[in-house]
PDB file with one MODEL, atoms N, CA, C and O in Angstrom:
MODEL        1
ATOM      1  N   MET A   1       1.175  27.765  32.670  1.00  0.00           N
ATOM      2  CA  MET A   1       2.050  27.659  31.897  1.00  0.00           C
ATOM      3  C   MET A   1       1.177  26.443  30.346  1.00  0.00           C
ATOM      4  O   MET A   1       1.210  26.457  29.115  1.00  0.00           O
ATOM      5  N   CYS A   2       0.447  25.489  31.531  1.00  0.00           N
ATOM      6  CA  CYS A   2       0.058  24.068  30.200  1.00  0.00           C
ATOM      7  C   CYS A   2      -1.101  24.441  30.906  1.00  0.00           C
ATOM      8  O   CYS A   2      -1.292  25.016  31.977  1.00  0.00           O
ATOM      9  N   ARG A   3      -2.077  23.803  29.730  1.00  0.00           N
ATOM     10  CA  ARG A   3      -3.417  23.461  29.756  1.00  0.00           C
ATOM     11  C   ARG A   3      -3.989  22.133  30.905  1.00  0.00           C
ATOM     12  O   ARG A   3      -3.175  21.705  31.724  1.00  0.00           O
ATOM     13  N   ASN A   4      -4.681  21.856  30.889  1.00  0.00           N
ATOM     14  CA  ASN A   4      -4.983  21.141  31.238  1.00  0.00           C
ATOM     15  C   ASN A   4      -5.155  19.881  30.200  1.00  0.00           C
ATOM     16  O   ASN A   4      -5.511  20.050  29.034  1.00  0.00           O
ATOM     17  N   ILE A   5      -4.819  18.432  30.839  1.00  0.00           N
ATOM     18  CA  ILE A   5      -4.576  17.967  29.666  1.00  0.00           C
ATOM     19  C   ILE A   5      -6.363  16.910  29.725  1.00  0.00           C
ATOM     20  O   ILE A   5      -7.053  16.553  30.680  1.00  0.00           O
ATOM     21  N   ARG A   6      -6.517  16.738  28.272  1.00  0.00           N
ATOM     22  CA  ARG A   6      -8.178  16.723  28.340  1.00  0.00           C
ATOM     23  C   ARG A   6      -8.435  15.404  27.912  1.00  0.00           C
ATOM     24  O   ARG A   6      -7.909  14.993  26.877  1.00  0.00           O
ATOM     25  N   THR A   7      -9.414  14.473  28.797  1.00  0.00           N
ATOM     26  CA  THR A   7      -9.537  12.822  28.511  1.00  0.00           C
ATOM     27  C   THR A   7      -9.141  12.701  26.865  1.00  0.00           C
ATOM     28  O   THR A   7      -8.637  13.645  26.257  1.00  0.00           O
ATOM     29  N   LEU A   8      -9.370  11.724  26.397  1.00  0.00           N
ATOM     30  CA  LEU A   8      -9.123  11.057  24.925  1.00  0.00           C
ATOM     31  C   LEU A   8      -9.839  10.102  24.564  1.00  0.00           C
ATOM     32  O   LEU A   8     -10.235  10.000  23.403  1.00  0.00           O
ATOM     33  N   PHE A   9     -10.166   9.114  25.645  1.00  0.00           N
ATOM     34  CA  PHE A   9     -10.333   7.355  25.309  1.00  0.00           C
ATOM     35  C   PHE A   9     -12.091   7.737  25.078  1.00  0.00           C
ATOM     36  O   PHE A   9     -12.592   8.657  25.725  1.00  0.00           O
ATOM     37  N   ASN A  10     -13.009   6.824  23.982  1.00  0.00           N
ATOM     38  CA  ASN A  10     -13.975   6.727  23.668  1.00  0.00           C
ATOM     39  C   ASN A  10     -14.967   8.042  23.803  1.00  0.00           C
ATOM     40  O   ASN A  10     -15.904   8.255  24.571  1.00  0.00           O
ATOM     41  N   PHE A  11     -14.377   8.850  22.732  1.00  0.00           N
ATOM     42  CA  PHE A  11     -14.881   9.603  22.039  1.00  0.00           C
ATOM     43  C   PHE A  11     -15.346   9.423  20.856  1.00  0.00           C
ATOM     44  O   PHE A  11     -14.533   8.630  20.381  1.00  0.00           O
ATOM     45  N   GLU A  12     -16.155   9.641  20.021  1.00  0.00           N
ATOM     46  CA  GLU A  12     -16.872   9.579  18.663  1.00  0.00           C
ATOM     47  C   GLU A  12     -16.839  10.106  17.479  1.00  0.00           C
ATOM     48  O   GLU A  12     -17.854  10.167  16.786  1.00  0.00           O
ATOM     49  N   PRO A  13     -15.065  10.794  16.878  1.00  0.00           N
ATOM     50  CA  PRO A  13     -14.724  10.116  16.098  1.00  0.00           C
ATOM     51  C   PRO A  13     -13.620  10.211  17.121  1.00  0.00           C
ATOM     52  O   PRO A  13     -13.286  11.200  17.773  1.00  0.00           O
ATOM     53  N   PRO A  14     -13.005   8.715  17.139  1.00  0.00           N
ATOM     54  CA  PRO A  14     -11.307   8.300  18.196  1.00  0.00           C
ATOM     55  C   PRO A  14     -10.415  10.201  18.159  1.00  0.00           C
ATOM     56  O   PRO A  14     -10.470  11.113  17.334  1.00  0.00           O
ATOM     57  N   ALA A  15      -9.614  10.030  19.637  1.00  0.00           N
ATOM     58  CA  ALA A  15      -8.599  11.094  18.946  1.00  0.00           C
ATOM     59  C   ALA A  15      -7.860  10.941  18.049  1.00  0.00           C
ATOM     60  O   ALA A  15      -7.317   9.875  17.759  1.00  0.00           O
ATOM     61  N   SER A  16      -7.722  12.097  17.423  1.00  0.00           N
ATOM     62  CA  SER A  16      -6.951  11.795  16.329  1.00  0.00           C
ATOM     63  C   SER A  16      -5.072  11.773  16.526  1.00  0.00           C
ATOM     64  O   SER A  16      -4.899  12.196  17.669  1.00  0.00           O
ATOM     65  N   GLU A  17      -4.059  11.548  16.068  1.00  0.00           N
ATOM     66  CA  GLU A  17      -2.710  10.792  16.380  1.00  0.00           C
ATOM     67  C   GLU A  17      -2.278  12.873  17.018  1.00  0.00           C
ATOM     68  O   GLU A  17      -1.396  13.082  17.851  1.00  0.00           O
ATOM     69  N   GLU A  18      -2.778  13.568  16.640  1.00  0.00           N
ATOM     70  CA  GLU A  18      -2.410  15.336  16.405  1.00  0.00           C
ATOM     71  C   GLU A  18      -2.701  15.567  17.877  1.00  0.00           C
ATOM     72  O   GLU A  18      -1.835  15.902  18.685  1.00  0.00           O
ATOM     73  N   GLU A  19      -4.103  15.345  18.199  1.00  0.00           N
ATOM     74  CA  GLU A  19      -4.942  15.452  19.905  1.00  0.00           C
ATOM     75  C   GLU A  19      -3.834  14.206  20.637  1.00  0.00           C
ATOM     76  O   GLU A  19      -2.742  14.645  20.999  1.00  0.00           O
ATOM     77  N   VAL A  20      -4.022  13.143  20.787  1.00  0.00           N
ATOM     78  CA  VAL A  20      -3.040  12.655  21.314  1.00  0.00           C
ATOM     79  C   VAL A  20      -1.564  13.622  21.432  1.00  0.00           C
ATOM     80  O   VAL A  20      -1.248  14.357  22.367  1.00  0.00           O
ATOM     81  N   ARG A  21      -0.814  13.355  20.184  1.00  0.00           N
ATOM     82  CA  ARG A  21       0.289  14.172  20.774  1.00  0.00           C
ATOM     83  C   ARG A  21       0.429  15.601  21.432  1.00  0.00           C
ATOM     84  O   ARG A  21       1.550  15.775  21.910  1.00  0.00           O
ATOM     85  N   ALA A  22      -0.230  16.409  21.538  1.00  0.00           N
ATOM     86  CA  ALA A  22      -0.734  17.827  21.722  1.00  0.00           C
ATOM     87  C   ALA A  22      -1.061  17.491  23.565  1.00  0.00           C
ATOM     88  O   ALA A  22      -0.895  18.409  24.368  1.00  0.00           O
ATOM     89  N   SER A  23      -1.550  16.017  24.063  1.00  0.00           N
ATOM     90  CA  SER A  23      -2.101  15.816  25.408  1.00  0.00           C
ATOM     91  C   SER A  23      -0.288  15.370  26.227  1.00  0.00           C
ATOM     92  O   SER A  23       0.192  15.564  27.343  1.00  0.00           O
ATOM     93  N   ALA A  24       0.251  14.688  24.885  1.00  0.00           N
ATOM     94  CA  ALA A  24       2.087  14.320  24.721  1.00  0.00           C
ATOM     95  C   ALA A  24       2.315  16.259  25.058  1.00  0.00           C
ATOM     96  O   ALA A  24       2.859  17.176  25.673  1.00  0.00           O
ATOM     97  N   LEU A  25       2.038  16.119  24.760  1.00  0.00           N
ATOM     98  CA  LEU A  25       3.122  17.782  24.779  1.00  0.00           C
ATOM     99  C   LEU A  25       2.989  18.592  26.302  1.00  0.00           C
ATOM    100  O   LEU A  25       3.775  18.724  27.240  1.00  0.00           O
ATOM    101  N   GLN A  26       1.845  18.974  26.095  1.00  0.00           N
ATOM    102  CA  GLN A  26       1.422  19.388  27.788  1.00  0.00           C
ATOM    103  C   GLN A  26       1.869  18.357  29.022  1.00  0.00           C
ATOM    104  O   GLN A  26       1.970  18.874  30.134  1.00  0.00           O
ATOM    105  N   PHE A  27       2.124  17.026  28.903  1.00  0.00           N
ATOM    106  CA  PHE A  27       2.132  16.433  30.614  1.00  0.00           C
ATOM    107  C   PHE A  27       3.866  16.709  30.305  1.00  0.00           C
ATOM    108  O   PHE A  27       4.484  17.169  31.265  1.00  0.00           O
ATOM    109  N   VAL A  28       4.811  16.398  28.771  1.00  0.00           N
ATOM    110  CA  VAL A  28       6.337  17.136  29.268  1.00  0.00           C
ATOM    111  C   VAL A  28       6.766  17.810  29.870  1.00  0.00           C
ATOM    112  O   VAL A  28       7.670  17.944  30.694  1.00  0.00           O
ATOM    113  N   ARG A  29       5.220  18.827  28.891  1.00  0.00           N
ATOM    114  CA  ARG A  29       5.551  20.027  29.837  1.00  0.00           C
ATOM    115  C   ARG A  29       5.349  20.478  31.248  1.00  0.00           C
ATOM    116  O   ARG A  29       6.054  21.426  31.595  1.00  0.00           O
ATOM    117  N   LYS A  30       4.600  20.027  32.044  1.00  0.00           N
ATOM    118  CA  LYS A  30       4.120  19.945  32.718  1.00  0.00           C
ATOM    119  C   LYS A  30       4.772  19.176  34.361  1.00  0.00           C
ATOM    120  O   LYS A  30       4.796  19.566  35.529  1.00  0.00           O
ATOM    121  N   ILE A  31       5.298  17.737  33.529  1.00  0.00           N
ATOM    122  CA  ILE A  31       6.644  17.583  34.819  1.00  0.00           C
ATOM    123  C   ILE A  31       7.633  17.904  34.251  1.00  0.00           C
ATOM    124  O   ILE A  31       8.152  18.522  35.181  1.00  0.00           O
ATOM    125  N   SER A  32       8.511  18.006  33.242  1.00  0.00           N
ATOM    126  CA  SER A  32       9.755  19.096  33.170  1.00  0.00           C
ATOM    127  C   SER A  32       9.707  20.976  33.481  1.00  0.00           C
ATOM    128  O   SER A  32      10.740  21.642  33.546  1.00  0.00           O
ATOM    129  N   GLY A  33       8.588  21.448  33.608  1.00  0.00           N
ATOM    130  CA  GLY A  33       8.286  22.076  33.980  1.00  0.00           C
ATOM    131  C   GLY A  33       8.984  23.566  32.991  1.00  0.00           C
ATOM    132  O   GLY A  33       9.305  24.709  33.316  1.00  0.00           O
ATOM    133  N   PHE A  34       8.984  23.139  32.263  1.00  0.00           N
ATOM    134  CA  PHE A  34       9.313  23.527  30.721  1.00  0.00           C
ATOM    135  C   PHE A  34       8.226  24.337  30.141  1.00  0.00           C
ATOM    136  O   PHE A  34       7.081  24.078  30.510  1.00  0.00           O
ATOM    137  N   ALA A  35       8.405  25.206  29.354  1.00  0.00           N
ATOM    138  CA  ALA A  35       7.146  25.476  28.239  1.00  0.00           C
ATOM    139  C   ALA A  35       8.099  25.270  27.225  1.00  0.00           C
ATOM    140  O   ALA A  35       8.157  24.127  26.771  1.00  0.00           O
ATOM    141  N   LYS A  36       8.815  26.074  26.793  1.00  0.00           N
ATOM    142  CA  LYS A  36       9.750  25.582  25.925  1.00  0.00           C
ATOM    143  C   LYS A  36      11.434  26.031  26.319  1.00  0.00           C
ATOM    144  O   LYS A  36      12.051  27.089  26.445  1.00  0.00           O
ATOM    145  N   PRO A  37      11.806  24.288  26.444  1.00  0.00           N
ATOM    146  CA  PRO A  37      13.384  23.763  26.947  1.00  0.00           C
ATOM    147  C   PRO A  37      14.073  25.079  26.259  1.00  0.00           C
ATOM    148  O   PRO A  37      13.650  26.035  25.609  1.00  0.00           O
ATOM    149  N   ALA A  38      15.627  24.545  26.835  1.00  0.00           N
ATOM    150  CA  ALA A  38      16.384  25.296  26.387  1.00  0.00           C
ATOM    151  C   ALA A  38      16.925  24.618  25.308  1.00  0.00           C
ATOM    152  O   ALA A  38      16.430  23.547  24.955  1.00  0.00           O
ATOM    153  N   GLN A  39      18.168  25.249  24.565  1.00  0.00           N
ATOM    154  CA  GLN A  39      18.715  24.495  23.405  1.00  0.00           C
ATOM    155  C   GLN A  39      19.036  23.160  23.562  1.00  0.00           C
ATOM    156  O   GLN A  39      18.698  22.122  22.993  1.00  0.00           O
ATOM    157  N   VAL A  40      19.840  23.472  24.560  1.00  0.00           N
ATOM    158  CA  VAL A  40      20.424  22.304  24.860  1.00  0.00           C
ATOM    159  C   VAL A  40      19.730  21.322  25.376  1.00  0.00           C
ATOM    160  O   VAL A  40      20.208  20.190  25.444  1.00  0.00           O
ATOM    161  N   ASN A  41      18.449  21.629  25.835  1.00  0.00           N
ATOM    162  CA  ASN A  41      17.637  20.358  25.889  1.00  0.00           C
ATOM    163  C   ASN A  41      16.990  19.505  24.920  1.00  0.00           C
ATOM    164  O   ASN A  41      16.509  18.373  24.964  1.00  0.00           O
ATOM    165  N   GLU A  42      17.178  20.727  23.696  1.00  0.00           N
ATOM    166  CA  GLU A  42      15.663  20.368  23.237  1.00  0.00           C
ATOM    167  C   GLU A  42      15.743  19.178  22.042  1.00  0.00           C
ATOM    168  O   GLU A  42      14.958  19.169  21.094  1.00  0.00           O
ATOM    169  N   ALA A  43      16.883  18.105  22.244  1.00  0.00           N
ATOM    170  CA  ALA A  43      16.444  17.054  21.742  1.00  0.00           C
ATOM    171  C   ALA A  43      15.446  15.965  22.583  1.00  0.00           C
ATOM    172  O   ALA A  43      14.369  15.444  22.294  1.00  0.00           O
ATOM    173  N   THR A  44      16.277  15.887  23.684  1.00  0.00           N
ATOM    174  CA  THR A  44      15.781  15.243  24.597  1.00  0.00           C
ATOM    175  C   THR A  44      14.228  15.349  24.713  1.00  0.00           C
ATOM    176  O   THR A  44      13.575  14.417  24.244  1.00  0.00           O
ATOM    177  N   PHE A  45      13.512  16.501  25.352  1.00  0.00           N
ATOM    178  CA  PHE A  45      12.318  17.128  25.253  1.00  0.00           C
ATOM    179  C   PHE A  45      11.411  16.738  24.264  1.00  0.00           C
ATOM    180  O   PHE A  45      10.266  16.379  24.536  1.00  0.00           O
ATOM    181  N   ARG A  46      11.913  16.795  23.001  1.00  0.00           N
ATOM    182  CA  ARG A  46      11.055  16.460  21.389  1.00  0.00           C
ATOM    183  C   ARG A  46      11.233  14.822  21.500  1.00  0.00           C
ATOM    184  O   ARG A  46      10.778  14.371  20.449  1.00  0.00           O
ATOM    185  N   ARG A  47      11.601  13.985  22.149  1.00  0.00           N
ATOM    186  CA  ARG A  47      12.506  12.560  21.537  1.00  0.00           C
ATOM    187  C   ARG A  47      11.137  12.066  23.508  1.00  0.00           C
ATOM    188  O   ARG A  47      10.788  10.915  23.771  1.00  0.00           O
ATOM    189  N   ALA A  48      10.847  13.006  24.170  1.00  0.00           N
ATOM    190  CA  ALA A  48      10.298  12.576  25.785  1.00  0.00           C
ATOM    191  C   ALA A  48       8.645  12.968  24.547  1.00  0.00           C
ATOM    192  O   ALA A  48       7.798  12.130  24.236  1.00  0.00           O
ATOM    193  N   VAL A  49       8.660  13.757  24.312  1.00  0.00           N
ATOM    194  CA  VAL A  49       7.603  13.751  23.773  1.00  0.00           C
ATOM    195  C   VAL A  49       7.194  12.644  22.348  1.00  0.00           C
ATOM    196  O   VAL A  49       6.160  12.747  21.687  1.00  0.00           O
ATOM    197  N   ASP A  50       7.863  12.015  22.208  1.00  0.00           N
ATOM    198  CA  ASP A  50       7.558  11.741  20.737  1.00  0.00           C
ATOM    199  C   ASP A  50       7.296  10.163  21.344  1.00  0.00           C
ATOM    200  O   ASP A  50       6.574   9.339  20.782  1.00  0.00           O
ATOM    201  N   GLU A  51       8.172   9.889  22.835  1.00  0.00           N
ATOM    202  CA  GLU A  51       7.793   8.863  23.804  1.00  0.00           C
ATOM    203  C   GLU A  51       6.421   8.606  24.144  1.00  0.00           C
ATOM    204  O   GLU A  51       5.817   7.540  24.036  1.00  0.00           O
ATOM    205  N   VAL A  52       6.118   9.408  24.452  1.00  0.00           N
ATOM    206  CA  VAL A  52       4.539   9.161  25.266  1.00  0.00           C
ATOM    207  C   VAL A  52       3.853  10.000  24.166  1.00  0.00           C
ATOM    208  O   VAL A  52       3.958   8.804  24.441  1.00  0.00           O
ATOM    209  N   THR A  53       3.262  10.762  23.215  1.00  0.00           N
ATOM    210  CA  THR A  53       2.898  10.626  21.985  1.00  0.00           C
ATOM    211  C   THR A  53       2.255   9.298  21.325  1.00  0.00           C
ATOM    212  O   THR A  53       1.087   9.185  20.954  1.00  0.00           O
ATOM    213  N   HIS A  54       3.881   7.731  21.217  1.00  0.00           N
ATOM    214  CA  HIS A  54       3.804   6.517  20.811  1.00  0.00           C
ATOM    215  C   HIS A  54       3.097   6.051  22.090  1.00  0.00           C
ATOM    216  O   HIS A  54       1.876   5.906  22.020  1.00  0.00           O
ATOM    217  N   THR A  55       3.653   5.825  23.124  1.00  0.00           N
ATOM    218  CA  THR A  55       2.818   4.920  24.218  1.00  0.00           C
ATOM    219  C   THR A  55       0.945   5.628  24.617  1.00  0.00           C
ATOM    220  O   THR A  55       0.066   4.908  25.091  1.00  0.00           O
ATOM    221  N   ALA A  56       0.785   6.841  24.338  1.00  0.00           N
ATOM    222  CA  ALA A  56      -0.314   6.906  24.771  1.00  0.00           C
ATOM    223  C   ALA A  56      -1.073   6.710  23.859  1.00  0.00           C
ATOM    224  O   ALA A  56      -1.910   5.853  24.138  1.00  0.00           O
ATOM    225  N   PHE A  57      -1.188   7.267  22.544  1.00  0.00           N
ATOM    226  CA  PHE A  57      -1.465   6.446  20.867  1.00  0.00           C
ATOM    227  C   PHE A  57      -1.840   5.110  20.911  1.00  0.00           C
ATOM    228  O   PHE A  57      -3.061   5.047  20.771  1.00  0.00           O
ATOM    229  N   HIS A  58      -1.291   3.915  21.056  1.00  0.00           N
ATOM    230  CA  HIS A  58      -1.481   2.360  22.071  1.00  0.00           C
ATOM    231  C   HIS A  58      -2.139   1.868  23.181  1.00  0.00           C
ATOM    232  O   HIS A  58      -2.401   0.780  23.694  1.00  0.00           O
ATOM    233  N   LEU A  59      -2.348   3.261  23.408  1.00  0.00           N
ATOM    234  CA  LEU A  59      -3.154   2.775  25.305  1.00  0.00           C
ATOM    235  C   LEU A  59      -4.085   2.744  24.626  1.00  0.00           C
ATOM    236  O   LEU A  59      -4.530   1.704  24.141  1.00  0.00           O
ATOM    237  N   LEU A  60      -4.715   4.241  24.402  1.00  0.00           N
ATOM    238  CA  LEU A  60      -6.016   4.033  23.877  1.00  0.00           C
ATOM    239  C   LEU A  60      -6.137   3.981  23.056  1.00  0.00           C
ATOM    240  O   LEU A  60      -6.979   4.795  22.676  1.00  0.00           O
ATOM    241  N   ARG A  61      -5.431   2.937  21.732  1.00  0.00           N
ATOM    242  CA  ARG A  61      -6.043   2.218  20.797  1.00  0.00           C
ATOM    243  C   ARG A  61      -6.220   0.322  21.592  1.00  0.00           C
ATOM    244  O   ARG A  61      -6.535  -0.695  20.973  1.00  0.00           O
ATOM    245  N   ALA A  62      -5.905   0.443  22.982  1.00  0.00           N
ATOM    246  CA  ALA A  62      -6.093  -0.836  23.178  1.00  0.00           C
ATOM    247  C   ALA A  62      -6.661  -1.085  23.976  1.00  0.00           C
ATOM    248  O   ALA A  62      -6.909  -2.266  24.218  1.00  0.00           O
ATOM    249  N   LEU A  63      -7.180   0.056  24.839  1.00  0.00           N
ATOM    250  CA  LEU A  63      -8.721   0.260  26.173  1.00  0.00           C
ATOM    251  C   LEU A  63      -9.339  -0.780  25.346  1.00  0.00           C
ATOM    252  O   LEU A  63      -9.088  -1.177  24.208  1.00  0.00           O
ATOM    253  N   GLU A  64     -10.452  -1.208  26.459  1.00  0.00           N
ATOM    254  CA  GLU A  64     -12.033  -1.522  25.570  1.00  0.00           C
ATOM    255  C   GLU A  64     -12.604  -0.980  27.147  1.00  0.00           C
ATOM    256  O   GLU A  64     -12.138  -0.727  28.258  1.00  0.00           O
ATOM    257  N   THR A  65     -14.144  -0.994  26.315  1.00  0.00           N
ATOM    258  CA  THR A  65     -15.259  -0.172  27.876  1.00  0.00           C
ATOM    259  C   THR A  65     -16.266  -0.585  26.774  1.00  0.00           C
ATOM    260  O   THR A  65     -16.063  -0.823  25.584  1.00  0.00           O
ATOM    261  N   THR A  66     -17.176  -0.602  27.354  1.00  0.00           N
ATOM    262  CA  THR A  66     -19.229  -0.995  26.690  1.00  0.00           C
ATOM    263  C   THR A  66     -18.838   0.109  27.130  1.00  0.00           C
ATOM    264  O   THR A  66     -17.645   0.152  27.431  1.00  0.00           O
ATOM    265  N   ALA A  67     -19.227   0.703  27.222  1.00  0.00           N
ATOM    266  CA  ALA A  67     -19.392   1.937  27.445  1.00  0.00           C
ATOM    267  C   ALA A  67     -19.795   2.846  25.807  1.00  0.00           C
ATOM    268  O   ALA A  67     -18.973   2.893  24.892  1.00  0.00           O
ATOM    269  N   PRO A  68     -21.602   3.688  25.696  1.00  0.00           N
ATOM    270  CA  PRO A  68     -20.958   4.148  24.383  1.00  0.00           C
ATOM    271  C   PRO A  68     -20.534   5.361  24.203  1.00  0.00           C
ATOM    272  O   PRO A  68     -20.706   6.363  24.897  1.00  0.00           O
ATOM    273  N   PRO A  69     -19.558   5.101  22.516  1.00  0.00           N
ATOM    274  CA  PRO A  69     -18.979   6.843  22.154  1.00  0.00           C
ATOM    275  C   PRO A  69     -19.093   7.683  23.130  1.00  0.00           C
ATOM    276  O   PRO A  69     -19.880   7.111  23.885  1.00  0.00           O
ATOM    277  N   ARG A  70     -18.711   9.038  23.777  1.00  0.00           N
ATOM    278  CA  ARG A  70     -19.193  10.067  24.344  1.00  0.00           C
ATOM    279  C   ARG A  70     -18.942  10.905  22.999  1.00  0.00           C
ATOM    280  O   ARG A  70     -17.870  10.793  22.403  1.00  0.00           O
ATOM    281  N   ASN A  71     -20.351  12.069  22.368  1.00  0.00           N
ATOM    282  CA  ASN A  71     -20.057  12.846  21.438  1.00  0.00           C
ATOM    283  C   ASN A  71     -19.243  13.905  21.745  1.00  0.00           C
ATOM    284  O   ASN A  71     -19.494  14.379  22.853  1.00  0.00           O
ATOM    285  N   ARG A  72     -18.705  14.229  21.382  1.00  0.00           N
ATOM    286  CA  ARG A  72     -17.372  15.480  21.200  1.00  0.00           C
ATOM    287  C   ARG A  72     -18.597  16.938  21.301  1.00  0.00           C
ATOM    288  O   ARG A  72     -18.562  17.307  22.475  1.00  0.00           O
ATOM    289  N   ALA A  73     -19.153  17.428  20.858  1.00  0.00           N
ATOM    290  CA  ALA A  73     -20.084  18.484  20.992  1.00  0.00           C
ATOM    291  C   ALA A  73     -20.924  18.986  22.107  1.00  0.00           C
ATOM    292  O   ALA A  73     -21.037  20.111  22.594  1.00  0.00           O
ATOM    293  N   GLU A  74     -21.782  17.233  22.526  1.00  0.00           N
ATOM    294  CA  GLU A  74     -22.624  17.404  24.262  1.00  0.00           C
ATOM    295  C   GLU A  74     -21.422  17.407  24.797  1.00  0.00           C
ATOM    296  O   GLU A  74     -21.377  18.086  25.822  1.00  0.00           O
ATOM    297  N   GLU A  75     -20.283  16.834  24.449  1.00  0.00           N
ATOM    298  CA  GLU A  75     -18.912  17.118  25.830  1.00  0.00           C
ATOM    299  C   GLU A  75     -18.713  18.626  26.437  1.00  0.00           C
ATOM    300  O   GLU A  75     -18.760  19.062  27.587  1.00  0.00           O
ATOM    301  N   ALA A  76     -18.392  19.427  24.749  1.00  0.00           N
ATOM    302  CA  ALA A  76     -18.135  20.454  25.006  1.00  0.00           C
ATOM    303  C   ALA A  76     -19.173  21.688  24.878  1.00  0.00           C
ATOM    304  O   ALA A  76     -18.923  22.874  24.665  1.00  0.00           O
ATOM    305  N   ARG A  77     -20.301  21.101  25.056  1.00  0.00           N
ATOM    306  CA  ARG A  77     -21.673  21.546  25.777  1.00  0.00           C
ATOM    307  C   ARG A  77     -21.576  21.909  26.876  1.00  0.00           C
ATOM    308  O   ARG A  77     -21.618  23.045  27.347  1.00  0.00           O
ATOM    309  N   SER A  78     -21.368  20.400  27.590  1.00  0.00           N
ATOM    310  CA  SER A  78     -21.384  20.509  28.961  1.00  0.00           C
ATOM    311  C   SER A  78     -20.393  21.216  29.980  1.00  0.00           C
ATOM    312  O   SER A  78     -20.794  22.024  30.817  1.00  0.00           O
ATOM    313  N   ALA A  79     -19.693  21.018  29.904  1.00  0.00           N
ATOM    314  CA  ALA A  79     -18.036  21.774  30.003  1.00  0.00           C
ATOM    315  C   ALA A  79     -18.399  23.368  29.954  1.00  0.00           C
ATOM    316  O   ALA A  79     -18.129  24.174  30.844  1.00  0.00           O
ATOM    317  N   LYS A  80     -18.896  23.578  29.039  1.00  0.00           N
ATOM    318  CA  LYS A  80     -18.600  24.932  29.197  1.00  0.00           C
ATOM    319  C   LYS A  80     -19.852  24.895  29.889  1.00  0.00           C
ATOM    320  O   LYS A  80     -19.707  24.889  31.111  1.00  0.00           O
ATOM    321  N   ARG A  81     -20.822  24.873  29.560  1.00  0.00           N
ATOM    322  CA  ARG A  81     -22.195  25.261  30.263  1.00  0.00           C
ATOM    323  C   ARG A  81     -21.486  24.895  32.627  1.00  0.00           C
ATOM    324  O   ARG A  81     -21.877  25.464  33.646  1.00  0.00           O
ATOM    325  N   LEU A  82     -20.752  24.108  32.497  1.00  0.00           N
ATOM    326  CA  LEU A  82     -20.089  24.164  33.881  1.00  0.00           C
ATOM    327  C   LEU A  82     -19.321  25.047  33.813  1.00  0.00           C
ATOM    328  O   LEU A  82     -19.719  25.813  34.692  1.00  0.00           O
ATOM    329  N   GLY A  83     -18.328  25.558  33.290  1.00  0.00           N
ATOM    330  CA  GLY A  83     -17.384  26.649  33.830  1.00  0.00           C
ATOM    331  C   GLY A  83     -16.128  25.375  33.210  1.00  0.00           C
ATOM    332  O   GLY A  83     -14.962  25.766  33.156  1.00  0.00           O
ATOM    333  N   ARG A  84     -16.317  24.474  32.940  1.00  0.00           N
ATOM    334  CA  ARG A  84     -15.545  23.614  32.882  1.00  0.00           C
ATOM    335  C   ARG A  84     -14.956  23.541  31.331  1.00  0.00           C
ATOM    336  O   ARG A  84     -15.667  23.823  30.366  1.00  0.00           O
ATOM    337  N   ALA A  85     -12.804  22.899  31.142  1.00  0.00           N
ATOM    338  CA  ALA A  85     -12.198  23.263  29.808  1.00  0.00           C
ATOM    339  C   ALA A  85     -13.074  21.820  28.888  1.00  0.00           C
ATOM    340  O   ALA A  85     -12.976  20.653  29.267  1.00  0.00           O
ATOM    341  N   ALA A  86     -13.611  22.111  28.080  1.00  0.00           N
ATOM    342  CA  ALA A  86     -13.972  21.306  26.841  1.00  0.00           C
ATOM    343  C   ALA A  86     -12.913  19.755  27.174  1.00  0.00           C
ATOM    344  O   ALA A  86     -11.689  19.817  27.292  1.00  0.00           O
ATOM    345  N   PRO A  87     -13.787  18.348  27.287  1.00  0.00           N
ATOM    346  CA  PRO A  87     -12.602  16.963  27.411  1.00  0.00           C
ATOM    347  C   PRO A  87     -11.542  17.212  26.200  1.00  0.00           C
ATOM    348  O   PRO A  87     -10.693  16.325  26.114  1.00  0.00           O
ATOM    349  N   ILE A  88     -11.466  18.035  25.462  1.00  0.00           N
ATOM    350  CA  ILE A  88     -10.798  17.732  23.856  1.00  0.00           C
ATOM    351  C   ILE A  88     -11.056  19.200  23.422  1.00  0.00           C
ATOM    352  O   ILE A  88     -11.485  20.146  24.081  1.00  0.00           O
ATOM    353  N   ASN A  89     -10.671  19.118  22.123  1.00  0.00           N
ATOM    354  CA  ASN A  89     -10.305  20.222  21.440  1.00  0.00           C
ATOM    355  C   ASN A  89     -10.871  19.666  20.111  1.00  0.00           C
ATOM    356  O   ASN A  89     -10.572  18.686  19.428  1.00  0.00           O
ATOM    357  N   LEU A  90     -11.937  20.793  19.973  1.00  0.00           N
ATOM    358  CA  LEU A  90     -12.974  20.279  18.090  1.00  0.00           C
ATOM    359  C   LEU A  90     -12.615  20.952  17.560  1.00  0.00           C
ATOM    360  O   LEU A  90     -12.938  21.043  16.375  1.00  0.00           O
TER     361      LEU A  90
ENDMDL
END
């Protein structure tokens, strides 16, 4: 039903709002159990995705680290080599 939610923190360039929204959608799908909600639940589902997106976007911008930013291409190659999903979509 849903892909793994990928790590979005500490990448260069930072995660875009679209990437954050895609993860929020996966999160809401996972916890609701709906890949696509019934029409009666559509507005509630969309509102939940909007709220999770907003909160996650602000979380990512507020987090701090002393670690150097990870390189998206290197992370994707490493994940592929190890047989795992890439940390974020490229």
